[in-house]
C-alpha positions as semicolon CSV with decimal commas, in nm:
position;residue;x (nm);y (nm);z (nm)
1;M;0,332;2,182;2,669
2;L;0,401;2,479;2,448
3;G;0,161;2,765;2,505
4;R;0,041;2,995;2,233
5;K;0,295;3,263;2,320
6;R;0,591;3,112;2,499
7;A;0,761;2,805;2,637
8;R;0,949;2,828;2,965
9;V;1,291;2,671;3,011
10;V;1,240;2,564;3,366
11;E;1,563;2,575;3,565
12;H;1,690;2,915;3,463
13;E;1,344;3,064;3,403
14;Q;1,456;3,145;3,051
15;V;1,159;3,232;2,833
16;V;1,153;3,109;2,476
17;E;0,893;3,283;2,267
18;Y;0,654;3,073;2,060
19;E;0,771;3,239;1,740
20;Q;1,131;3,149;1,820
21;V;1,040;2,782;1,853
22;V;0,846;2,781;1,526
23;D;1,127;2,969;1,351
24;A;1,377;2,713;1,477
25;A;1,154;2,430;1,356
26;T;1,118;2,595;1,016
27;T;1,494;2,619;0,978
28;V;1,540;2,253;1,073
29;L;1,259;2,159;0,833
30;Q;1,420;2,338;0,539
31;V;1,770;2,206;0,603
32;E;1,710;1,857;0,744
33;G;1,345;1,777;0,675
34;L;1,036;1,732;0,888
35;L;1,148;1,399;1,029
36;A;1,444;1,569;1,197
37;I;1,221;1,787;1,417
38;D;1,202;1,663;1,773
39;R;1,249;1,817;2,113
40;K;1,622;1,745;2,122
41;R;1,680;1,906;1,782
42;L;1,470;2,209;1,872
43;A;1,656;2,255;2,200
44;T;1,987;2,243;2,014
45;A;1,866;2,498;1,762
46;L;1,747;2,727;2,041
47;G;2,061;2,679;2,252
48;V;1,883;2,541;2,558
49;P;1,909;2,205;2,739
50;E;1,662;1,947;2,607
51;Q;1,536;1,845;2,951
52;Q;1,446;2,203;3,029
53;L;1,241;2,267;2,714
54;D;0,878;2,172;2,766
55;V;0,746;2,168;2,410
56;D;0,514;1,964;2,190
57;A;0,753;1,907;1,902
58;A;0,489;1,740;1,684
59;A;0,259;2,041;1,707
60;V;0,546;2,282;1,639
61;A;0,651;2,078;1,334
62;A;0,296;2,096;1,203
63;E;0,285;2,473;1,249
64;A;0,620;2,515;1,075
65;Y;0,497;2,307;0,783
66;R;0,170;2,502;0,764
67;R;0,349;2,836;0,755
68;L;0,604;2,724;0,498
69;G;0,327;2,586;0,278
70;A;0,121;2,903;0,308
71;A;0,422;3,113;0,206
72;E;0,486;2,891;-0,098
73;L;0,121;2,912;-0,204
74;A;0,120;3,290;-0,169
75;E;0,434;3,320;-0,383
76;V;0,295;3,094;-0,656
77;K;-0,034;3,287;-0,655
78;R;0,156;3,614;-0,693
79;R;0,351;3,477;-0,989
80;I;0,062;3,328;-1,183
81;L;-0,175;3,619;-1,131
82;A;0,081;3,856;-1,280
83;D;-0,059;3,752;-1,619
84;P;-0,425;3,844;-1,690
85;S;-0,489;3,543;-1,919
86;P;-0,651;3,246;-1,738
87;A;-0,493;3,009;-1,992
88;E;-0,147;3,149;-1,918
89;Q;-0,220;3,145;-1,546
90;M;-0,301;2,775;-1,571
91;R;0,014;2,703;-1,773
92;R;0,228;2,879;-1,513
93;L;0,049;2,702;-1,232
94;L;0,088;2,361;-1,393
95;N;0,455;2,426;-1,465
96;W;0,510;2,497;-1,096
97;L;0,301;2,206;-0,969
98;A;0,448;1,953;-1,211
99;T;0,811;2,054;-1,151
100;P;0,830;2,186;-0,795
101;P;1,162;2,227;-0,613
102;E;1,272;1,879;-0,506
103;D;1,297;1,981;-0,141
104;S;0,941;2,111;-0,146
105;D;0,805;1,785;-0,280
106;A;1,009;1,571;-0,041
107;I;0,888;1,775;0,256
108;R;0,528;1,734;0,140
109;L;0,563;1,355;0,130
110;E;0,722;1,353;0,475
111;A;0,428;1,554;0,605
112;W;0,180;1,310;0,457
113;A;0,361;1,020;0,625
114;L;0,347;1,198;0,962
115;T;-0,030;1,249;0,940
116;R;-0,083;0,889;1,048
117;R;0,013;0,968;1,407
118;N;0,012;1,347;1,425
119;P;-0,338;1,504;1,416
120;A;-0,190;1,855;1,402
121;M;0,012;1,761;1,095
122;R;-0,294;1,603;0,936
123;N;-0,480;1,930;0,982
124;A;-0,190;2,131;0,839
125;V;-0,166;1,904;0,535
126;Q;-0,540;1,925;0,475
127;Q;-0,523;2,304;0,493
128;G;-0,242;2,306;0,240
129;E;-0,424;2,075;0,000
130;A;-0,739;2,285;0,031
131;G;-0,540;2,598;-0,052
132;W;-0,394;2,451;-0,372
133;H;-0,732;2,311;-0,471
134;A;-0,895;2,650;-0,424
135;L;-0,629;2,819;-0,638
136;V;-0,656;2,571;-0,926
137;A;-1,037;2,580;-0,916
138;S;-1,039;2,960;-0,916
139;V;-0,823;2,972;-1,231
140;I;-1,051;2,719;-1,401
141;R;-1,361;2,922;-1,314
142;R;-1,192;3,239;-1,438
143;G;-1,107;3,066;-1,766
144;A;-1,461;2,938;-1,807
145;R;-1,597;3,292;-1,767
146;S;-1,352;3,429;-2,024
147;G;-1,412;3,149;-2,272
148;D;-1,059;3,005;-2,242
149;F;-1,191;2,683;-2,085
150;P;-1,517;2,494;-2,131
151;Q;-1,795;2,536;-1,878
152;A;-1,739;2,247;-1,638
153;D;-1,721;2,150;-1,272
154;A;-1,413;2,346;-1,162
155;E;-1,397;2,177;-0,822
156;E;-1,394;1,829;-0,970
157;I;-1,142;1,911;-1,243
158;A;-0,911;2,076;-0,987
159;A;-0,926;1,764;-0,770
160;H;-0,855;1,544;-1,072
161;V;-0,556;1,748;-1,186
162;L;-0,406;1,781;-0,837
163;S;-0,441;1,411;-0,757
164;L;-0,256;1,329;-1,077
165;I;0,013;1,587;-1,005
166;D;0,064;1,440;-0,658
167;G;0,114;1,101;-0,819
168;I;0,360;1,210;-1,087
169;N;0,559;1,413;-0,834
170;A;0,591;1,105;-0,616
171;Y;0,710;0,914;-0,924
172;Q;0,967;1,185;-0,988
173;L;1,106;1,163;-0,636
174;I;1,169;0,789;-0,665
175;G;1,289;0,810;-1,025
176;Y;1,002;0,604;-1,162
177;R;0,914;0,650;-1,532
178;S;1,076;0,913;-1,751
179;D;1,011;1,286;-1,739
180;L;0,832;1,260;-2,072
181;D;0,614;0,972;-1,949
182;R;0,508;1,168;-1,644
183;M;0,439;1,486;-1,838
184;R;0,244;1,291;-2,101
185;L;0,004;1,172;-1,833
186;L;-0,060;1,522;-1,707
187;T;-0,077;1,679;-2,051
188;R;-0,344;1,438;-2,170
189;V;-0,561;1,512;-1,869
190;V;-0,521;1,888;-1,905
191;Q;-0,602;1,876;-2,274
192;A;-0,902;1,650;-2,218
193;E;-1,044;1,845;-1,924
194;L;-0,964;2,202;-2,026
195;G;-0,876;2,191;-2,393
196;L;-0,549;2,359;-2,297
197;V;-0,241;2,308;-2,512
198;W;0,027;2,312;-2,248
199;G;0,372;2,381;-2,383
200;S;0,451;2,366;-2,756
201;E;0,766;2,154;-2,714
202;L;0,588;1,888;-2,515
203;T;0,289;1,892;-2,748
204;A;0,521;1,834;-3,046
205;A;0,698;1,549;-2,866
206;L;0,368;1,379;-2,793
207;A;0,233;1,413;-3,148
């Protein structure tokens, strides 16, 4: 089993550092998806024989997913907080969440599927969801303090918005309903919950 710092390739006593294994898994994840990560694929990526690599591929896949998700969240946070207006922060955040890169959304759904049998992946997914929830709730609280949004339960509204976004993103992946249909659903919730007019073009189309 992979230790915290290194995995040993037995026959030749070659040492593979933990970070190398996770880096290899991250590369496979980004190019081929989470479902492609197994011991054989990791061994190939690392250039070692599969039978000599003693590694928990499921745990490594979960760690790769956690790190990739944390990096994405940090980048989105940096982008939205560049504007001091909570209303604009929420618009930027919603634009990202509602139209994420296709690969990002597909990877997220793969991770959710793997949580059924992979406790480490379940934990990583829960951490990721908690991170997004905390970010959305923090913007809502900031907007309530500034008067941009009504005083309301930020935690509950964040959960409501994110659960809807998860649903419409899944629809988008399978090509179900039109882009306008999906955005109409989200826009109505955002307007009802936050009083936020989100995008003049979409607002006009829905009028």
